[in-house]
Residue, then its C-alpha position, 0 to 999 in steps of 0.5 A: m141896206a142895213l134895214l133889209a139885212a135886219l128884216l131878213g133875219g140874217r146877213a144879206a147876200t154878199a156881192d160875190d154871191p154867184g147867184l147875183a151875177l144876173r142882176e146886171r144882166y137884168r138891167v141890160e136885157v129887161d126893158h120894163r123895170l121897177e126900182l124898189p127901195p130897200e124897205a119894199q125889198a125887205r117887206y117882199a122878202l118877208s112875204l116870200r118867206a112866209a108864202l114858201d113856209q106855208a106851202g111847205y118849202p121852208d129850206l130852199r137854197s141856191q135857186y131863182l124864183l119869181l114872186v108876183d104881187r097881184d095887188p091892183q095897186v102894184q101889179a109887179a113881178l120880182l125875180w129873187w135869188l135864194s143864196e146857199l143859206g136861203e137868203p133872198a136877194l132881189i135880182g130885178a122887178s118888172p110890171v105885169s098884168t094879172g086877172k081883172p074881175g068884172e067881165y065874163e070869163h075873167f078870174l082873179t089870179p089865184t094866190g099861192v106857190f105854183r110849180h113849173s113842171p113838164a106835167n103841164f108842158d109849156h108851149r111857144s107862141e105862134g105869133t098869130e093875131n086874133k080877130l082884134g089884131i092882138l097877139g094874145y101870147g106876144e111875138q112868135g116863139l115866146r115861151v108860154y109858162d104853164f102852171g096847170w089847173q088851179l082853183a080861182t075866184r070867178g070875177w063875173g056873175a055870182g062869183g064862186v070858185s072854179p078851176m082855171r089854167l094858170v099860165m104866164h106869158a108875154t103879150d102884144p107889144r103894141y097894144l097890151e104891153p104898154r098897159l102892164g102895171t094894171a090888172q088886165s088879164k083873164g087870170c093869167v100873168r102877163i109879163p114884158t116880152t124881154l122878161d119872157r126872153f130873160l127867164d127863157r134864155y137862162g132857164l131860171l124856172d126850168a129845174d124840172y125841165l132839165t132833169e133826166a126824167v124829161p124825155d129827150k123828145l120833149r126838150w125841143l121846147l128849150r131854146p137852142d141858144r139858151e145859157p142855162t143857170p147852174w141854179p134853176g128854180r121851179l116856183m112862181v109865188v103869187i101874193d096880194s099885198g093889199l095896199a091902200e094906195r099905189p107905191a111910188w116905185s110902181p107907177a101906173p102906166p101913162k094913159t094914151k089916146g088913139g094908139g099905144a096903150e089904147g090900141p085899135a079897140t078898147a076891147a083889146a084888154a079882153a083879147d087875152r088868148h087864155p088857155a082856159c075858157t068856159d063852155t056853155t055849161g060854165r065848165l072850163a076847157p083847155a083852148g084849141e086853136p087861138g081864140q077857140c075852145k075845145p068841148l069838155a067831157t068832164t070837169p078837170 
């Protein structure tokens, strides 16, 4: 921990910091977890600070935020607490799945700092299966976090850049959740069911949803049994650490046959019911009913 404090350029958050109260709850309530050694925590803390500085957020204090490493060798989400002095402290980490290039309509998840705002209003999973029997957004009622239209690299054809709708959501607990830790999605960020509930229950990214500017008629989205933190944040940071090999703390999920991660069909990996899809002209349109696209009049 001394190395961690030194690399952070200041004292580490103390054990009595109120923002660290969720650390033990993370261990109890989130069932997919990764244990980062101090050296890895220090590296990510520096990467987090660099990304925030570059995006124009150098002075954040007393709030939570989520850092996602899209590196295929990592595929992890790290929940951070920024103390009253702006010092990062890791609350917990879990495996995720981000964009897997190489197939039609698959984007490389964009890097950057993305604001979670009612300007791109969230919704909740209907819990309905697609034609492959996959719950694309996970179980009914789970939160789908919407970060709006973002430019992303196309992972098919000649490549290039197009807008896609960046969302973060849970996934099918039977067939796709066992694959977390590997790139699988069409560009979104898939997270464990229990992490989705954790973020939602404590309102960790809901700072903009809790302001007076949000009409009461839109507050239906917030859980009636929520226990909101006094220090909500609003940012998801996506980086790519570019590692040459997979770190021991982020092992690849085990491969199974006939069930589990393989699911009813190998095509399940492409069954992401992503709220951005492409029409026949190559333009992007927001999704309509699960598995469908709305026609697009103008390019967003």
